[in-house]
Each structure stands twice: as structure tokens, then as C-alpha cells.
N, C-alpha and C positions, 0 to 999 in steps of 0.2 A: 737734405744732405745729398751730396753727389756720390755716385758709385765709382767715380774715377779713381779713388783711393790714393790721392796724392801724386798721381803721375802728371806730368806736364802736358795738359790737353791743348793742342793746336786750336787757335781761335780764329782762324780764317782759312779760306780755300787755298791749297798749295798754289803759288803763283810762279814759281820757278822750278827748274829741274831738280834742285836739291831740297825743296820744301817737303815737308812731311804732313801726313794726315794720321789720325788715330785709327787703330784697329779696335773694334768692339766685339762683344758677344752679348747676347740677351742675359739679363739677370734671372735668377730663379723666380723672382716675383713679377716678371713681365706680364703685362695685360695680354690676355688671350688673343684679342683682335690684332694686336701689334705682332705677335708671334705668328698668327696665320698669314699676315701680310709678308713678313720677312721670310718665313718658311725655314724648316729645319735644315741644319747643315749650311746655311748661308754664311758667306764672308761679308763682313760689314765694315766699312771704313767711313770716316767723317771728321767732323770738327765741331767745336763748341761755338755757340752764338753768344752775343753779348746779353741776350735776354735770358740766359741760363737754359737754353734748349740746345739740342744736338741736330745737326744736319747730317744725315746719313745716306750713304748709297750702299746697296746690298745686291748680292748675286747668289742665287741658289741653284743655278743651272737647271731651270725648269724644263728645258728641252733636251737634257742629256747629251750636250755637246762633248765629245771626247777631249777637246782642247781645254775644257773647264772641269775635268775630273777631280783634280787636286784642289784642296782648300786655298793654297797660295795662288793658284792660277785664278780662282774666283776673286780673291783680294786684289790681284793685279788689275783685273778687268774693272772692278769697282773704282780702283784708284785712278786708272786712265779716264774713266768717265767723269769722275770728280774733278781731276786736275784740268781737263779740257772743257769742263762745264757742258758736256754733251747732253742732248735731250734724252730722257729716260723716264719709265714709269717706276723704276726700281730706286726711288729716292723718297725721303720723308724727313719732316721735322718732328722730333720726339722729345719727350721729357727725359732728362738723364737717369731717372729711376729705372727706366726699361733696359738700359744697357751699361755694361762695365767695360772699361778700357783694358786691353791685354798687351798692347804694344803699339808699334808705329810702322808706317809704310811710306816709301818714297820711290822715285823712279829707279833707284839702284837696288832696292830690296826691302825685306821685311825684317824687323827685329821685334821678337816676342818677349816680353818681360814677365808674363804670367802664364806659362805653358800649361800649368795644372787647370786653370780656369778654361783656357781653350779646349783642352782635352775633355773637360766636364761637358762643354757645349757639344763637341763632336761626338762623344759617347751617347749623350742624350739623343742626338740626331741619327744614331746608327751610322755615323760617317767617319769612324776612327781610321778607316783605310785611306782617307784623304788628308789625314793630319800631316803637318810638315815634320820632317825628320830631325830638325834642329831649331834652335831658337833664333838663328839668323839665316835667312834665305836670300842669297844674292840672285838678282835677275841678270840674265844675259842681255847684252845690249841688242837692240833691234838690228836686223840686217840693214846694210846700206841700200838706198833705192837703186833699182836697176836702171841702167842707161838705155835710152831708146836710141837706137842707131838707124838712121834712115839709109835705106839702100839705093 
């Protein structure tokens, strides 16, 4: 049985600007070795595979970067790695029993459908101060590239 709980699970890597990925949190019964890999307080994004597994990317801010202090900043970093298929060690294939879906993310923002489950994860991780303030988090567009002017 899947722990996605009836949500529409994306089944492929987001391939255009508006494509979305799923947001996950670990289930209560997650295997300890998986939890140690992902680490407490991590943001987790991914998609379902046709073999009934999940491909997930995660970010726990292991090196305490100030730009990744908030949970939604970590989620955005994961989404960018996933969408661009960037090389990372913060990636795994997992059984769906280890994670439950709480919402969606795309290049424009985050939609959280199960805030109470996200809060449970962040409270367990002693990271409630990083929790998003609303169920919808809009991302500011990236700044335009700077022009290089030859003198």
C-alpha cells in the first residue's frame, strides 16, 4: 500500500518550467538507515517510478549555510537539482513505505496539502522554526543575468 494517500504523484522528472515534483516527509515507520541518510529536518522532493519506487532528492543543510535555513529554501534547492538532473550525493531510490507525500513544488513555488504532517516531521526534527508560514509559498523569480560591458 502506498503512503501517498490518494494524491496525484508525479511519475517523471519535471521537464519544463511549470512541471511539478512531489514534496515528501519520512513516515513514522521509516527504516532507521534511510532516516540516517536523509537526516532530520530535510526537505525531500521527488517523483514516482513505474516500478513503484520513488526517486527522491533531499537537502538537510549539513553545513549550516544561511541561505538554506528555512525548509522551503531547502526544498527549492532539491527541486533545482532534480529538474536540472544535477549530480549530487543527496539522491536515492526508495520504497514508498518510507515517505509520504505532503504537497507539490515547481519553479514558481510550493503548495502544501498536508501541513499537519509536515509540522509533525519538523517538530520531530526540532526544526519548527524553519517551517513555512503558509500552505502556498511563491518563489521570487531569479534576477536577470548581469550584462558584461567591455570597456
